[in-house]
C-alpha positions in Angstrom: -45.0 -56.9 25.1 -42.1 -57.0 27.6 -42.7 -55.8 31.1 -40.3 -52.9 30.8 -42.0 -51.5 27.7 -44.6 -48.8 28.2 -47.6 -48.3 26.0 -50.3 -45.7 25.6 -53.8 -46.8 24.8 -55.3 -43.3 24.2 -54.0 -40.2 22.6 -52.9 -37.7 25.3 -54.0 -34.8 23.1 -57.5 -35.8 21.7 -58.3 -38.9 23.8 -58.9 -41.1 20.8 -58.0 -44.8 21.2 -54.8 -45.9 19.6 -53.8 -49.2 17.9 -50.9 -51.1 19.6 -47.6 -49.9 18.2 -49.0 -46.7 16.7 -46.4 -44.0 16.2 -48.9 -41.1 15.8 -52.6 -40.5 16.5 -54.8 -41.1 13.4 -57.1 -38.3 14.5 -54.9 -35.3 15.4 -51.4 -36.5 14.2 -49.7 -36.1 17.6 -46.4 -38.0 17.9 -47.2 -40.7 20.4 -43.6 -42.0 20.7 -42.7 -38.7 22.5 -45.3 -39.4 25.2 -44.2 -43.1 25.4 -40.6 -42.0 26.0 -41.7 -39.5 28.6 -43.7 -42.1 30.4 -40.8 -44.6 30.3 -38.5 -41.9 31.8 -41.0 -41.2 34.6 -41.3 -44.9 35.4 -37.5 -45.3 35.5 -37.2 -42.4 37.8 -39.9 -43.8 40.1 -38.0 -47.1 40.3 -34.8 -45.3 41.2 -36.6 -43.5 44.0 -37.8 -46.8 45.4 -34.3 -48.3 45.3 -33.0 -45.2 47.2 -35.6 -45.7 49.9 -34.8 -49.5 50.2 -31.1 -48.5 50.6 -32.0 -46.1 53.4 -34.0 -48.8 55.2 -31.0 -51.1 54.9 -28.7 -48.5 56.4 -31.1 -47.7 59.2 -31.4 -51.3 60.1 -27.7 -51.7 60.3 -27.4 -48.6 62.5 -30.2 -50.0 64.7 -28.2 -53.3 65.1 -24.9 -51.5 65.8 -26.6 -49.2 68.3 -27.6 -52.1 70.6 -24.0 -53.3 71.0 -22.9 -50.4 73.3 -26.2 -50.7 75.2 -25.5 -54.4 75.9 -22.0 -53.6 77.3 -23.4 -50.8 79.4 -26.0 -53.0 80.9 -23.5 -55.8 81.6 -21.1 -53.3 83.2 -18.2 -54.0 80.9 -18.0 -50.5 79.5 -18.5 -47.1 81.0 -21.8 -45.3 80.9 -20.5 -42.8 78.3 -21.4 -45.4 75.7 -25.1 -44.8 76.3 -24.7 -41.6 74.4 -23.4 -43.6 71.4 -26.5 -45.7 71.7 -28.8 -42.7 71.8 -26.9 -41.0 68.9 -27.1 -44.1 66.7 -30.7 -44.6 67.6 -31.7 -41.1 66.7 -29.8 -41.2 63.4 -31.3 -44.6 62.5 -34.8 -43.3 63.4 -34.3 -40.3 61.2 -33.1 -42.4 58.3 -36.0 -44.8 58.6 -38.5 -41.9 58.7 -36.9 -40.3 55.7 -37.0 -43.6 53.8 -40.7 -44.0 54.7 -41.5 -40.5 53.5 -39.7 -41.1 50.2 -41.4 -44.4 49.6 -44.8 -42.9 50.5 -44.3 -40.0 48.1 -43.2 -42.3 45.3 -46.2 -44.6 45.8 -48.6 -41.6 45.6 -47.2 -40.6 42.3 
C-alpha cells in the first residue's frame, strides 16, 4: 500500500473488522469508500496546514534577520536613531508571525 493511500480497518458504522480493499462492510453494508475518501481529504488538509505554518516560520525568520540590520547600524552610529523603531516594528511583526505559526502547528498536531 503506498504511503499516501488511506485505509480503514474497522467499519465506522458497526465497528466490524474489514478486509483490506473492501468497498463495503459485510455486516451492515455501509459504503466504506466514502469514509476512506473523507479521511484522505482530512489528511490532505492537515498537510496543507503544516505547510502554511512552515511558510510562516520561514517569513518570521527572514524578518528577524532583516530587523537586526538597522540595529547594527544604530549601534555603530552610521544611521540615526530613528531606525531603532524599524527594528522594533520588524521584531514585533516577526514575533507575532512566529507565535501564529506555532499556534497553527500545535492545533494541527492535536487534530
